[in-house]
Residue, then its C-alpha position, 0 to 999 in steps of 0.5 A: m179726313l177718313d176715320t177708321i176705328f179698330i178695337v183691340e182684342s184680348d189676344e192683341s194686348d201688350i202689342r206696340l201700337d205701331v206693330f198693331l196697326t201695321d198688321k191691321m192696315d194693309g199697304f202701310t209700312r210700320s214707318a208710315i204708321a209711326k208718322l201718322i202716330d207722330v202727327k196725332a192722326v192716330l188716337v187711342n181712346g181719344k188721346g194721342v200716344k207714342a208709337s211704343y204704346k202697348a195696346k190694351t184689351g178694349d182700346s179704341v184705336s182711331v186712324d184719321l187719314p187724308d182723303n187722298v191717301i185712301p182710294e175709294a172702293l167702288p161697287e163692281d158687278i162680280l158674281l158671288d157664291v152666296v150661301f146665306e143672306d139676311n138683314d144682318i149677315i151674308v155668308v159667301n164662298k170665296p173663290q181662289g184668286m180673289v182678294v178680300h178687300p182693296a189694298a196696295g196693288h189690288y183696288s178692284g176685283t175684290l170681294v168688297n167690290a162685289l159686296l158693295h154692288k150686291c149689298g149697297d150701303s148695307l154693310s158694317g162700317i166699323n172697319g172703314v170704307l175699304r173693308p166694309g163688313i169684313v170681320h175676318r179674312l181669307d188669303r187671296d189664294t185660299s177658297g171657302l166660307m166667310v161671314v160678312a156683317k151687314n150692320d155694326v151690331s152684327h159686326q160687333v157680335l161676330a168680332a166678339q166670337l172671334a176674340q173669344r175663340s167661339m167661332k168655329r172654322t174648319y179647313i181642308a188642305i193638302a200637305v206635301g209629305n206624310v203627316k206622321d200623326d193621325s191627329g194633333t195640335i200645332n201650338k207655335p207663336i207666329t209673327r212677322d218674319p224678321k227677314n221678310r215683312k211680307k211673310m209670317s214665321v214661327q218666333q218665340s216673340g210672336r202671338e199665340a197660334i194654335t191649329h188642331y188637325t186630323v189626317l183624312q187620307r194619305f197619298k204617296g207623297y201627300s196628306l189630305i188634312e182637316a185643320r181647325l183654327e183655335t186662333g186666327r193669325t195671318h197665314q196660320i195654317r200655312v206657317h204651321f204646316a211649313s214649320i213641321n216640314r209639311p208645307l201646303l201643296g201649291d204654296i210658293v211662299y212657304g213651300a217650293e217655288k215650283q209647283p206641280y199640276g199647274l197650281c195657282g196657289q196653296v191647296l187650302h179651302a175653308a170648308a165649314i164655319g159655325f157661329f152665333h147669329p146676332n139673333g142668338e141662333y147657332m148656325t153652321f155652313e159647309a162648302l165642298p172644295p172647288k172642282w180644281f181641288q177635287k181634281i188634284l186629289s185624283f192626280i196624287 
C-alpha cells in the first residue's frame, strides 16, 4: 500500500473531503475518490469519515492506495535549468511544455522525473512518490520559477508560507486586447467548471482568488502584464483574465482555439519568486521570459 498525506490549509477549510482530494490527486475522479473513502482507504486524523465531511484547517488526510494503482516515478536524465540549490531547497526555471509531476497520461518526461535523477532520494516525501518535493505547481505550458523542497522540514516551512500568503510570486503574460486600467485587482472566486471538470471557472461557490496586476506595455490588440498572486488557485491568472474578456495569448482552454504565431500554449511566465528559506533568510529569484516569449513581443 502507498500512503500519501495532505494537510488542509486555512483557505481549504469547509470544503467537502471528496472535492478536496479530487483537486489534490490528479488523474482521480470524484467518484473514484468517493470509493476510496467508502472503503476507509482515506483517513482524516487517523479516522474514517464520509465523503461529505467538511475539511478543517490542520486536518491530516491520509490516502492509502494499492501499489498497482499508482505507477512508479522513475529518474530520467532530463536537463534542468537550476537557478539555486543547497541541502534544503532547489529553485528551477521550468520550460514551457514540461508537466510538473506524473499523472494520468504523463508518467515520464516530467519535472519530478528530472528531479529524481538530479537529487536522488534528497526530496521531501510529504506529497508521496509521484510528487516528491513539490510544494507548488505551474501549468504544463507555463514557464518559470519553482521552488522544490529537498526534505520534509523545508517542505513544511515553504507550505506554511503558501498558506499564509507570504510567498511572493510574480508572473509576466500577454493578454489579448487592451487591458483598460494601468493596474488593478481581480477578486473573483474560482472552482471547477460545472460543465467541464477539466476547466476552472469563476463561480460564487468557489474559493477566494485574488490577482493583482500592472500593465507594463500596450500593443495594438495586446497588453503585456505583470500579475502577482495573492492566492494560488488552479489556472488562476488564466481564468481571471478570461473573466474580464482578456484571455492570455495562446491559451486554447480559456481563449480562442486558433492562435497566431505558432504558439504551443499560453504566453505566461513565472518571472520572480520570494520566500523565507528554512534557515530564516529571505530569498528572491528572477528569471527572464524565455526567448520564444521575447520573440512574440517583437511580432505584436
